[in-house]
N, CA, C and O atoms as a GROMACS GRO file, in nm:
protein
  528
    1MET      N    1 -12.545  13.136   2.906
    1MET     CA    2 -12.481  13.034   2.827
    1MET      C    3 -12.389  12.953   2.917
    1MET      O    4 -12.298  13.008   2.980
    2ASP      N    5 -12.413  12.825   2.923
    2ASP     CA    6 -12.331  12.733   3.001
    2ASP      C    7 -12.219  12.681   2.910
    2ASP      O    8 -12.245  12.600   2.821
    3LYS      N    9 -12.097  12.726   2.933
    3LYS     CA   10 -11.986  12.692   2.845
    3LYS      C   11 -11.956  12.542   2.843
    3LYS      O   12 -11.898  12.492   2.746
    4SER      N   13 -11.996  12.470   2.945
    4SER     CA   14 -11.970  12.326   2.948
    4SER      C   15 -12.061  12.251   2.850
    4SER      O   16 -12.030  12.138   2.812
    5LYS      N   17 -12.171  12.311   2.809
    5LYS     CA   18 -12.265  12.246   2.717
    5LYS      C   19 -12.240  12.282   2.570
    5LYS      O   20 -12.308  12.230   2.482
    6LEU      N   21 -12.144  12.370   2.544
    6LEU     CA   22 -12.118  12.412   2.407
    6LEU      C   23 -12.066  12.297   2.323
    6LEU      O   24 -11.979  12.221   2.366
    7LEU      N   25 -12.120  12.284   2.202
    7LEU     CA   26 -12.076  12.180   2.109
    7LEU      C   27 -11.971  12.232   2.013
    7LEU      O   28 -11.894  12.153   1.957
    8TRP      N   29 -11.967  12.364   1.993
    8TRP     CA   30 -11.872  12.424   1.900
    8TRP      C   31 -11.851  12.570   1.938
    8TRP      O   32 -11.944  12.637   1.984
    9THR      N   33 -11.730  12.618   1.919
    9THR     CA   34 -11.700  12.759   1.938
    9THR      C   35 -11.580  12.796   1.851
    9THR      O   36 -11.489  12.716   1.831
   10ASP      N   37 -11.581  12.918   1.799
   10ASP     CA   38 -11.471  12.967   1.716
   10ASP      C   39 -11.477  13.119   1.712
   10ASP      O   40 -11.580  13.178   1.744
   11ARG      N   41 -11.368  13.179   1.674
   11ARG     CA   42 -11.360  13.324   1.658
   11ARG      C   43 -11.368  13.359   1.510
   11ARG      O   44 -11.328  13.279   1.425
   12LYS      N   45 -11.418  13.477   1.481
   12LYS     CA   46 -11.411  13.530   1.346
   12LYS      C   47 -11.263  13.548   1.314
   12LYS      O   48 -11.188  13.605   1.394
   13ARG      N   49 -11.224  13.500   1.200
   13ARG     CA   50 -11.084  13.507   1.161
   13ARG      C   51 -11.062  13.620   1.062
   13ARG      O   52 -11.148  13.651   0.980
   14THR      N   53 -10.946  13.680   1.071
   14THR     CA   54 -10.915  13.794   0.984
   14THR      C   55 -10.798  13.758   0.894
   14THR      O   56 -10.796  13.651   0.833
   15LEU      N   57 -10.704  13.843   0.885
   15LEU     CA   58 -10.588  13.829   0.798
   15LEU      C   59 -10.520  13.693   0.813
   15LEU      O   60 -10.484  13.653   0.924
   16PHE      N   61 -10.503  13.623   0.702
   16PHE     CA   62 -10.436  13.493   0.696
   16PHE      C   63 -10.505  13.386   0.782
   16PHE      O   64 -10.440  13.291   0.825
   17GLY      N   65 -10.634  13.402   0.807
   17GLY     CA   66 -10.709  13.302   0.882
   17GLY      C   67 -10.680  13.298   1.030
   17GLY      O   68 -10.712  13.201   1.098
   18LEU      N   69 -10.619  13.406   1.082
   18LEU     CA   70 -10.586  13.410   1.224
   18LEU      C   71 -10.703  13.466   1.306
   18LEU      O   72 -10.771  13.558   1.261
   19PRO      N   73 -10.728  13.410   1.425
   19PRO     CA   74 -10.841  13.456   1.509
   19PRO      C   75 -10.807  13.583   1.586
   19PRO      O   76 -10.795  13.580   1.709
   20LEU      N   77 -10.792  13.695   1.514
   20LEU     CA   78 -10.752  13.821   1.577
   20LEU      C   79 -10.868  13.917   1.594
   20LEU      O   80 -10.848  14.038   1.585
   21SER      N   81 -10.987  13.867   1.617
   21SER     CA   82 -11.102  13.955   1.631
   21SER      C   83 -11.167  13.934   1.768
   21SER      O   84 -11.130  13.844   1.843
   22PHE      N   85 -11.262  14.018   1.798
   22PHE     CA   86 -11.334  14.009   1.924
   22PHE      C   87 -11.477  13.959   1.900
   22PHE      O   88 -11.568  13.994   1.975
   23THR      N   89 -11.494  13.879   1.796
   23THR     CA   90 -11.623  13.817   1.766
   23THR      C   91 -11.610  13.667   1.788
   23THR      O   92 -11.524  13.601   1.729
   24VAL      N   93 -11.695  13.614   1.876
   24VAL     CA   94 -11.691  13.471   1.908
   24VAL      C   95 -11.828  13.411   1.876
   24VAL      O   96 -11.932  13.462   1.918
   25TYR      N   97 -11.826  13.301   1.801
   25TYR     CA   98 -11.947  13.227   1.767
   25TYR      C   99 -11.946  13.096   1.843
   25TYR      O  100 -11.839  13.037   1.865
   26SER      N  101 -12.063  13.049   1.883
   26SER     CA  102 -12.072  12.918   1.949
   26SER      C  103 -12.216  12.869   1.941
   26SER      O  104 -12.308  12.947   1.917
   27PHE      N  105 -12.234  12.739   1.960
   27PHE     CA  106 -12.368  12.684   1.972
   27PHE      C  107 -12.367  12.562   2.060
   27PHE      O  108 -12.267  12.491   2.074
   28ASP      N  109 -12.484  12.539   2.120
   28ASP     CA  110 -12.507  12.416   2.195
   28ASP      C  111 -12.622  12.345   2.123
   28ASP      O  112 -12.652  12.378   2.008
   29SER      N  113 -12.684  12.250   2.186
   29SER     CA  114 -12.789  12.173   2.118
   29SER      C  115 -12.919  12.250   2.099
   29SER      O  116 -13.007  12.202   2.027
   30GLU      N  117 -12.934  12.368   2.161
   30GLU     CA  118 -13.059  12.444   2.150
   30GLU      C  119 -13.044  12.585   2.096
   30GLU      O  120 -13.140  12.640   2.042
   31ARG      N  121 -12.926  12.646   2.110
   31ARG     CA  122 -12.910  12.787   2.074
   31ARG      C  123 -12.778  12.813   2.002
   31ARG      O  124 -12.679  12.742   2.020
   32PHE      N  125 -12.781  12.919   1.918
   32PHE     CA  126 -12.661  12.973   1.857
   32PHE      C  127 -12.629  13.104   1.927
   32PHE      O  128 -12.720  13.184   1.952
   33TYR      N  129 -12.503  13.128   1.961
   33TYR     CA  130 -12.462  13.248   2.034
   33TYR      C  131 -12.364  13.330   1.951
   33TYR      O  132 -12.277  13.276   1.883
   34LEU      N  133 -12.381  13.462   1.956
   34LEU     CA  134 -12.292  13.555   1.890
   34LEU      C  135 -12.250  13.660   1.991
   34LEU      O  136 -12.333  13.737   2.040
   35ASN      N  137 -12.122  13.665   2.023
   35ASN     CA  138 -12.067  13.762   2.118
   35ASN      C  139 -11.960  13.842   2.046
   35ASN      O  140 -11.870  13.786   1.985
   36LYS      N  141 -11.972  13.975   2.055
   36LYS     CA  142 -11.870  14.058   1.989
   36LYS      C  143 -11.843  14.184   2.069
   36LYS      O  144 -11.927  14.232   2.146
   37GLY      N  145 -11.723  14.237   2.047
   37GLY     CA  146 -11.684  14.362   2.110
   37GLY      C  147 -11.574  14.344   2.212
   37GLY      O  148 -11.559  14.238   2.273
   38LEU      N  149 -11.496  14.451   2.228
   38LEU     CA  150 -11.389  14.452   2.327
   38LEU      C  151 -11.430  14.539   2.446
   38LEU      O  152 -11.440  14.489   2.558
   39PHE      N  153 -11.452  14.666   2.423
   39PHE     CA  154 -11.491  14.756   2.531
   39PHE      C  155 -11.641  14.750   2.558
   39PHE      O  156 -11.685  14.739   2.673
   40THR      N  157 -11.718  14.755   2.452
   40THR     CA  158 -11.863  14.737   2.462
   40THR      C  159 -11.896  14.602   2.402
   40THR      O  160 -11.878  14.581   2.282
   41GLN      N  161 -11.942  14.511   2.484
   41GLN     CA  162 -11.972  14.377   2.436
   41GLN      C  163 -12.121  14.361   2.408
   41GLN      O  164 -12.206  14.409   2.483
   42THR      N  165 -12.149  14.293   2.298
   42THR     CA  166 -12.286  14.263   2.259
   42THR      C  167 -12.301  14.112   2.252
   42THR      O  168 -12.219  14.044   2.191
   43SER      N  169 -12.406  14.060   2.314
   43SER     CA  170 -12.434  13.917   2.310
   43SER      C  171 -12.573  13.896   2.253
   43SER      O  172 -12.670  13.955   2.300
   44ASP      N  173 -12.582  13.810   2.151
   44ASP     CA  174 -12.710  13.773   2.091
   44ASP      C  175 -12.718  13.622   2.088
   44ASP      O  176 -12.617  13.552   2.090
   45GLU      N  177 -12.840  13.572   2.084
   45GLU     CA  178 -12.861  13.430   2.068
   45GLU      C  179 -12.986  13.408   1.986
   45GLU      O  180 -13.078  13.490   1.984
   46VAL      N  181 -12.989  13.296   1.917
   46VAL     CA  182 -13.107  13.256   1.842
   46VAL      C  183 -13.130  13.108   1.871
   46VAL      O  184 -13.036  13.028   1.870
   47ARG      N  185 -13.253  13.074   1.896
   47ARG     CA  186 -13.287  12.933   1.917
   47ARG      C  187 -13.275  12.861   1.783
   47ARG      O  188 -13.319  12.913   1.680
   48LEU      N  189 -13.216  12.743   1.784
   48LEU     CA  190 -13.186  12.672   1.660
   48LEU      C  191 -13.310  12.643   1.576
   48LEU      O  192 -13.303  12.645   1.454
   49TYR      N  193 -13.423  12.616   1.639
   49TYR     CA  194 -13.542  12.584   1.561
   49TYR      C  195 -13.592  12.703   1.480
   49TYR      O  196 -13.673  12.686   1.390
   50ARG      N  197 -13.544  12.823   1.511
   50ARG     CA  198 -13.583  12.943   1.436
   50ARG      C  199 -13.498  12.966   1.312
   50ARG      O  200 -13.531  13.052   1.230
   51ILE      N  201 -13.390  12.890   1.295
   51ILE     CA  202 -13.306  12.902   1.176
   51ILE      C  203 -13.376  12.829   1.061
   51ILE      O  204 -13.410  12.712   1.072
   52MET      N  205 -13.396  12.902   0.952
   52MET     CA  206 -13.472  12.848   0.838
   52MET      C  207 -13.382  12.794   0.727
   52MET      O  208 -13.418  12.697   0.661
   53ASP      N  209 -13.265  12.857   0.705
   53ASP     CA  210 -13.182  12.818   0.593
   53ASP      C  211 -13.036  12.851   0.622
   53ASP      O  212 -13.005  12.949   0.690
   54LEU      N  213 -12.947  12.767   0.570
   54LEU     CA  214 -12.803  12.788   0.585
   54LEU      C  215 -12.738  12.777   0.448
   54LEU      O  216 -12.776  12.692   0.367
   55SER      N  217 -12.640  12.862   0.421
   55SER     CA  218 -12.564  12.850   0.298
   55SER      C  219 -12.419  12.889   0.326
   55SER      O  220 -12.391  12.967   0.417
   56LEU      N  221 -12.328  12.832   0.249
   56LEU     CA  222 -12.185  12.852   0.269
   56LEU      C  223 -12.127  12.934   0.154
   56LEU      O  224 -12.160  12.911   0.038
   57ARG      N  225 -12.041  13.028   0.187
   57ARG     CA  226 -11.972  13.109   0.086
   57ARG      C  227 -11.824  13.112   0.123
   57ARG      O  228 -11.788  13.138   0.237
   58GLN      N  229 -11.738  13.083   0.023
   58GLN     CA  230 -11.594  13.087   0.043
   58GLN      C  231 -11.529  13.161  -0.074
   58GLN      O  232 -11.540  13.119  -0.189
   59THR      N  233 -11.463  13.270  -0.044
   59THR     CA  234 -11.386  13.339  -0.146
   59THR      C  235 -11.259  13.260  -0.171
   59THR      O  236 -11.226  13.167  -0.097
   60LEU      N  237 -11.187  13.296  -0.275
   60LEU     CA  238 -11.061  13.227  -0.304
   60LEU      C  239 -10.965  13.240  -0.186
   60LEU      O  240 -10.903  13.142  -0.146
   61GLY      N  241 -10.954  13.360  -0.131
   61GLY     CA  242 -10.866  13.380  -0.016
   61GLY      C  243 -10.908  13.296   0.103
   61GLY      O  244 -10.822  13.242   0.174
   62GLN      N  245 -11.039  13.285   0.127
   62GLN     CA  246 -11.086  13.203   0.238
   62GLN      C  247 -11.053  13.056   0.215
   62GLN      O  248 -11.011  12.986   0.308
   63ARG      N  249 -11.071  13.009   0.091
   63ARG     CA  250 -11.039  12.869   0.062
   63ARG      C  251 -10.890  12.840   0.084
   63ARG      O  252 -10.854  12.734   0.135
   64ILE      N  253 -10.804  12.935   0.046
   64ILE     CA  254 -10.660  12.917   0.064
   64ILE      C  255 -10.626  12.897   0.212
   64ILE      O  256 -10.541  12.815   0.246
   65PHE      N  257 -10.693  12.973   0.300
   65PHE     CA  258 -10.663  12.966   0.443
   65PHE      C  259 -10.758  12.874   0.520
   65PHE      O  260 -10.753  12.869   0.643
   66GLY      N  261 -10.845  12.800   0.449
   66GLY     CA  262 -10.931  12.701   0.512
   66GLY      C  263 -11.043  12.758   0.598
   66GLY      O  264 -11.083  12.697   0.697
   67VAL      N  265 -11.092  12.875   0.560
   67VAL     CA  266 -11.204  12.936   0.633
   67VAL      C  267 -11.318  12.963   0.537
   67VAL      O  268 -11.302  12.951   0.416
   68GLY      N  269 -11.434  13.000   0.591
   68GLY     CA  270 -11.550  13.033   0.509
   68GLY      C  271 -11.654  13.103   0.593
   68GLY      O  272 -11.640  13.116   0.714
   69THR      N  273 -11.760  13.148   0.526
   69THR     CA  274 -11.868  13.221   0.591
   69THR      C  275 -12.000  13.148   0.569
   69THR      O  276 -12.035  13.114   0.456
   70ILE      N  277 -12.072  13.125   0.677
   70ILE     CA  278 -12.204  13.060   0.670
   70ILE      C  279 -12.309  13.169   0.684
   70ILE      O  280 -12.309  13.244   0.781
   71HIS      N  281 -12.400  13.178   0.585
   71HIS     CA  282 -12.510  13.273   0.591
   71HIS      C  283 -12.631  13.201   0.649
   71HIS      O  284 -12.668  13.093   0.602
   72CYS      N  285 -12.693  13.261   0.749
   72CYS     CA  286 -12.808  13.201   0.817
   72CYS      C  287 -12.930  13.291   0.801
   72CYS      O  288 -12.924  13.411   0.828
   73ASP      N  289 -13.040  13.233   0.756
   73ASP     CA  290 -13.168  13.303   0.754
   73ASP      C  291 -13.250  13.248   0.870
   73ASP      O  292 -13.272  13.128   0.880
   74SER      N  293 -13.294  13.338   0.957
   74SER     CA  294 -13.371  13.293   1.072
   74SER      C  295 -13.497  13.374   1.088
   74SER      O  296 -13.513  13.481   1.028
   75ALA      N  297 -13.586  13.323   1.170
   75ALA     CA  298 -13.711  13.393   1.203
   75ALA      C  299 -13.694  13.472   1.331
   75ALA      O  300 -13.793  13.518   1.389
   76ASP      N  301 -13.573  13.490   1.377
   76ASP     CA  302 -13.545  13.563   1.499
   76ASP      C  303 -13.558  13.713   1.474
   76ASP      O  304 -13.510  13.763   1.372
   77LYS      N  305 -13.622  13.785   1.566
   77LYS     CA  306 -13.646  13.928   1.546
   77LYS      C  307 -13.518  14.012   1.556
   77LYS      O  308 -13.502  14.106   1.479
   78THR      N  309 -13.429  13.979   1.649
   78THR     CA  310 -13.310  14.064   1.666
   78THR      C  311 -13.200  14.030   1.567
   78THR      O  312 -13.140  14.121   1.509
   79LEU      N  313 -13.172  13.902   1.545
   79LEU     CA  314 -13.065  13.866   1.452
   79LEU      C  315 -13.114  13.856   1.309
   79LEU      O  316 -13.043  13.898   1.217
   80GLY      N  317 -13.232  13.802   1.287
   80GLY     CA  318 -13.284  13.788   1.150
   80GLY      C  319 -13.188  13.712   1.062
   80GLY      O  320 -13.159  13.595   1.088
   81HIS      N  321 -13.137  13.777   0.959
   81HIS     CA  322 -13.038  13.718   0.870
   81HIS      C  323 -12.900  13.757   0.924
   81HIS      O  324 -12.874  13.876   0.945
   82PHE      N  325 -12.814  13.659   0.945
   82PHE     CA  326 -12.682  13.689   1.000
   82PHE      C  327 -12.578  13.596   0.939
   82PHE      O  328 -12.612  13.496   0.876
   83GLU      N  329 -12.452  13.632   0.957
   83GLU     CA  330 -12.343  13.552   0.903
   83GLU      C  331 -12.248  13.507   1.013
   83GLU      O  332 -12.220  13.580   1.108
   84ILE      N  333 -12.200  13.386   0.998
   84ILE     CA  334 -12.094  13.333   1.083
   84ILE      C  335 -11.969  13.347   0.997
   84ILE      O  336 -11.938  13.261   0.915
   85LYS      N  337 -11.897  13.458   1.016
   85LYS     CA  338 -11.793  13.500   0.923
   85LYS      C  339 -11.656  13.438   0.952
   85LYS      O  340 -11.611  13.430   1.066
   86SER      N  341 -11.594  13.396   0.844
   86SER     CA  342 -11.453  13.353   0.843
   86SER      C  343 -11.418  13.258   0.956
   86SER      O  344 -11.336  13.289   1.042
   87ILE      N  345 -11.480  13.140   0.954
   87ILE     CA  346 -11.454  13.039   1.056
   87ILE      C  347 -11.380  12.920   0.995
   87ILE      O  348 -11.387  12.897   0.874
   88LYS      N  349 -11.309  12.845   1.079
   88LYS     CA  350 -11.240  12.725   1.035
   88LYS      C  351 -11.340  12.613   1.009
   88LYS      O  352 -11.445  12.606   1.073
   89LYS      N  353 -11.308  12.526   0.914
   89LYS     CA  354 -11.389  12.409   0.880
   89LYS      C  355 -11.536  12.445   0.861
   89LYS      O  356 -11.623  12.386   0.925
   90PRO      N  357 -11.566  12.542   0.774
   90PRO     CA  358 -11.704  12.591   0.762
   90PRO      C  359 -11.803  12.485   0.715
   90PRO      O  360 -11.918  12.484   0.759
   91ARG      N  361 -11.760  12.396   0.626
   91ARG     CA  362 -11.854  12.293   0.576
   91ARG      C  363 -11.894  12.198   0.688
   91ARG      O  364 -12.012  12.162   0.700
   92GLU      N  365 -11.799  12.157   0.770
   92GLU     CA  366 -11.828  12.068   0.882
   92GLU      C  367 -11.919  12.137   0.985
   92GLU      O  368 -12.012  12.076   1.038
   93VAL      N  369 -11.892  12.264   1.011
   93VAL     CA  370 -11.974  12.340   1.106
   93VAL      C  371 -12.116  12.354   1.053
   93VAL      O  372 -12.212  12.337   1.127
   94MET      N  373 -12.130  12.384   0.923
   94MET     CA  374 -12.263  12.399   0.864
   94MET      C  375 -12.342  12.268   0.871
   94MET      O  376 -12.461  12.269   0.901
   95GLU      N  377 -12.275  12.156   0.844
   95GLU     CA  378 -12.342  12.026   0.853
   95GLU      C  379 -12.387  11.996   0.995
   95GLU      O  380 -12.500  11.950   1.016
   96GLN      N  381 -12.300  12.022   1.092
   96GLN     CA  382 -12.336  11.997   1.232
   96GLN      C  383 -12.452  12.089   1.274
   96GLN      O  384 -12.547  12.044   1.338
   97LEU      N  385 -12.444  12.216   1.237
   97LEU     CA  386 -12.549  12.311   1.272
   97LEU      C  387 -12.681  12.273   1.206
   97LEU      O  388 -12.786  12.278   1.269
   98SER      N  389 -12.675  12.234   1.078
   98SER     CA  390 -12.796  12.194   1.006
   98SER      C  391 -12.862  12.074   1.072
   98SER      O  392 -12.985  12.070   1.086
   99SER      N  393 -12.783  11.976   1.113
   99SER     CA  394 -12.836  11.858   1.180
   99SER      C  395 -12.904  11.896   1.312
   99SER      O  396 -13.012  11.846   1.344
  100LEU      N  397 -12.840  11.984   1.389
  100LEU     CA  398 -12.898  12.028   1.516
  100LEU      C  399 -13.027  12.107   1.495
  100LEU      O  400 -13.122  12.095   1.572
  101VAL      N  401 -13.029  12.189   1.390
  101VAL     CA  402 -13.150  12.267   1.358
  101VAL      C  403 -13.266  12.171   1.330
  101VAL      O  404 -13.376  12.189   1.383
  102GLU      N  405 -13.242  12.071   1.247
  102GLU     CA  406 -13.347  11.974   1.214
  102GLU      C  407 -13.393  11.897   1.337
  102GLU      O  408 -13.513  11.873   1.354
  103THR      N  409 -13.300  11.858   1.422
  103THR     CA  410 -13.334  11.787   1.545
  103THR      C  411 -13.423  11.873   1.634
  103THR      O  412 -13.523  11.825   1.688
  104GLU      N  413 -13.386  11.999   1.650
  104GLU     CA  414 -13.465  12.090   1.734
  104GLU      C  415 -13.603  12.116   1.674
  104GLU      O  416 -13.702  12.124   1.747
  105ARG      N  417 -13.610  12.131   1.542
  105ARG     CA  418 -13.739  12.154   1.476
  105ARG      C  419 -13.832  12.034   1.494
  105ARG      O  420 -13.952  12.050   1.515
  106GLU      N  421 -13.776  11.914   1.485
  106GLU     CA  422 -13.855  11.794   1.507
  106GLU      C  423 -13.898  11.783   1.653
  106GLU      O  424 -14.013  11.750   1.683
  107ARG      N  425 -13.806  11.812   1.743
  107ARG     CA  426 -13.836  11.803   1.887
  107ARG      C  427 -13.945  11.901   1.927
  107ARG      O  428 -14.032  11.868   2.008
  108LYS      N  429 -13.941  12.020   1.871
  108LYS     CA  430 -14.040  12.124   1.902
  108LYS      C  431 -14.164  12.115   1.813
  108LYS      O  432 -14.260  12.189   1.830
  109ARG      N  433 -14.159  12.022   1.717
  109ARG     CA  434 -14.270  12.004   1.621
  109ARG      C  435 -14.298  12.132   1.543
  109ARG      O  436 -14.413  12.173   1.525
  110VAL      N  437 -14.190  12.194   1.498
  110VAL     CA  438 -14.199  12.317   1.420
  110VAL      C  439 -14.193  12.280   1.272
  110VAL      O  440 -14.106  12.205   1.230
  111THR      N  441 -14.285  12.333   1.195
  111THR     CA  442 -14.281  12.314   1.050
  111THR      C  443 -14.274  12.450   0.984
  111THR      O  444 -14.322  12.550   1.038
  112SER      N  445 -14.216  12.452   0.867
  112SER     CA  446 -14.212  12.577   0.792
  112SER      C  447 -14.301  12.562   0.670
  112SER      O  448 -14.316  12.452   0.616
  113ARG      N  449 -14.357  12.669   0.629
  113ARG     CA  450 -14.444  12.667   0.511
  113ARG      C  451 -14.362  12.707   0.390
  113ARG      O  452 -14.298  12.812   0.388
  114GLU      N  453 -14.366  12.623   0.291
  114GLU     CA  454 -14.300  12.654   0.165
  114GLU      C  455 -14.400  12.731   0.080
  114GLU      O  456 -14.516  12.693   0.071
  115TYR      N  457 -14.354  12.838   0.019
  115TYR     CA  458 -14.442  12.919  -0.064
  115TYR      C  459 -14.454  12.860  -0.203
  115TYR      O  460 -14.354  12.825  -0.266
  116LEU      N  461 -14.576  12.850  -0.248
  116LEU     CA  462 -14.602  12.797  -0.381
  116LEU      C  463 -14.588  12.908  -0.483
  116LEU      O  464 -14.614  13.025  -0.454
  117HIS      N  465 -14.547  12.872  -0.602
  117HIS     CA  466 -14.538  12.967  -0.712
  117HIS      C  467 -14.680  13.008  -0.752
  117HIS      O  468 -14.772  12.927  -0.740
  118ASP      N  469 -14.699  13.128  -0.798
  118ASP     CA  470 -14.832  13.178  -0.834
  118ASP      C  471 -14.903  13.091  -0.938
  118ASP      O  472 -15.025  13.078  -0.933
  119ASP      N  473 -14.828  13.030  -1.032
  119ASP     CA  474 -14.889  12.945  -1.134
  119ASP      C  475 -14.956  12.824  -1.070
  119ASP      O  476 -15.062  12.781  -1.115
  120ALA      N  477 -14.895  12.770  -0.965
  120ALA     CA  478 -14.954  12.655  -0.897
  120ALA      C  479 -15.086  12.695  -0.832
  120ALA      O  480 -15.180  12.616  -0.828
  121MET      N  481 -15.093  12.817  -0.783
  121MET     CA  482 -15.216  12.865  -0.722
  121MET      C  483 -15.325  12.885  -0.826
  121MET      O  484 -15.443  12.868  -0.797
  122ASP      N  485 -15.287  12.921  -0.949
  122ASP     CA  486 -15.385  12.943  -1.055
  122ASP      C  487 -15.461  12.815  -1.087
  122ASP      O  488 -15.581  12.821  -1.114
  123ASP      N  489 -15.394  12.700  -1.083
  123ASP     CA  490 -15.460  12.573  -1.110
  123ASP      C  491 -15.569  12.546  -1.008
  123ASP      O  492 -15.677  12.497  -1.043
  124ASP      N  493 -15.542  12.577  -0.882
  124ASP     CA  494 -15.642  12.555  -0.778
  124ASP      C  495 -15.760  12.651  -0.795
  124ASP      O  496 -15.874  12.615  -0.765
  125ASP      N  497 -15.732  12.772  -0.841
  125ASP     CA  498 -15.838  12.871  -0.859
  125ASP      C  499 -15.938  12.825  -0.966
  125ASP      O  500 -16.057  12.855  -0.955
  126ASP      N  501 -15.892  12.752  -1.070
  126ASP     CA  502 -15.982  12.706  -1.175
  126ASP      C  503 -16.090  12.615  -1.118
  126ASP      O  504 -16.206  12.622  -1.159
  127ASP      N  505 -16.053  12.529  -1.024
  127ASP     CA  506 -16.151  12.440  -0.963
  127ASP      C  507 -16.252  12.518  -0.882
  127ASP      O  508 -16.370  12.482  -0.877
  128PHE      N  509 -16.208  12.622  -0.819
  128PHE     CA  510 -16.296  12.699  -0.734
  128PHE      C  511 -16.396  12.782  -0.815
  128PHE      O  512 -16.510  12.800  -0.772
  129HIS      N  513 -16.355  12.832  -0.932
  129HIS     CA  514 -16.438  12.920  -1.012
  129HIS      C  515 -16.517  12.842  -1.118
  129HIS      O  516 -16.524  12.883  -1.234
  130GLY      N  517 -16.574  12.732  -1.080
  130GLY     CA  518 -16.652  12.653  -1.174
  130GLY      C  519 -16.783  12.724  -1.211
  130GLY      O  520 -16.815  12.830  -1.158
  131ASN      N  521 -16.857  12.664  -1.303
  131ASN     CA  522 -16.986  12.719  -1.344
  131ASN      C  523 -17.090  12.696  -1.236
  131ASN      O  524 -17.103  12.586  -1.183
  132PHE      N  525 -17.164  12.801  -1.206
  132PHE     CA  526 -17.268  12.790  -1.103
  132PHE      C  527 -17.403  12.799  -1.166
  132PHE      O  528 -17.504  12.791  -1.096
   0.00000   0.00000   0.00000
């Protein structure tokens, strides 16, 4: 990770919205990074084009202190579904991350398949099972 290319970085915040943890989140234009731990450090990354969905959750306490948690669903094998917990300006971060995800998906020409409801599939089956 080249720190000079980072577009955003923040720490997981704890009591009263203070950054008193050893979890650091960051992203650049291609990857999201998760680093945590004091004595034993763990570093994970996920390529942005692998992120499928983002959602924001803010408890009352988080809203009071101006923090929130972004839930990310990804196709990454190691991180899979993960959370960016208790960060400042969560809505702005989610918007920036979402924009970068879309840019990377377009650049890499990645598309996702939306699953159709079973009823929609039944209509197509009627055409296939015509009288022979």
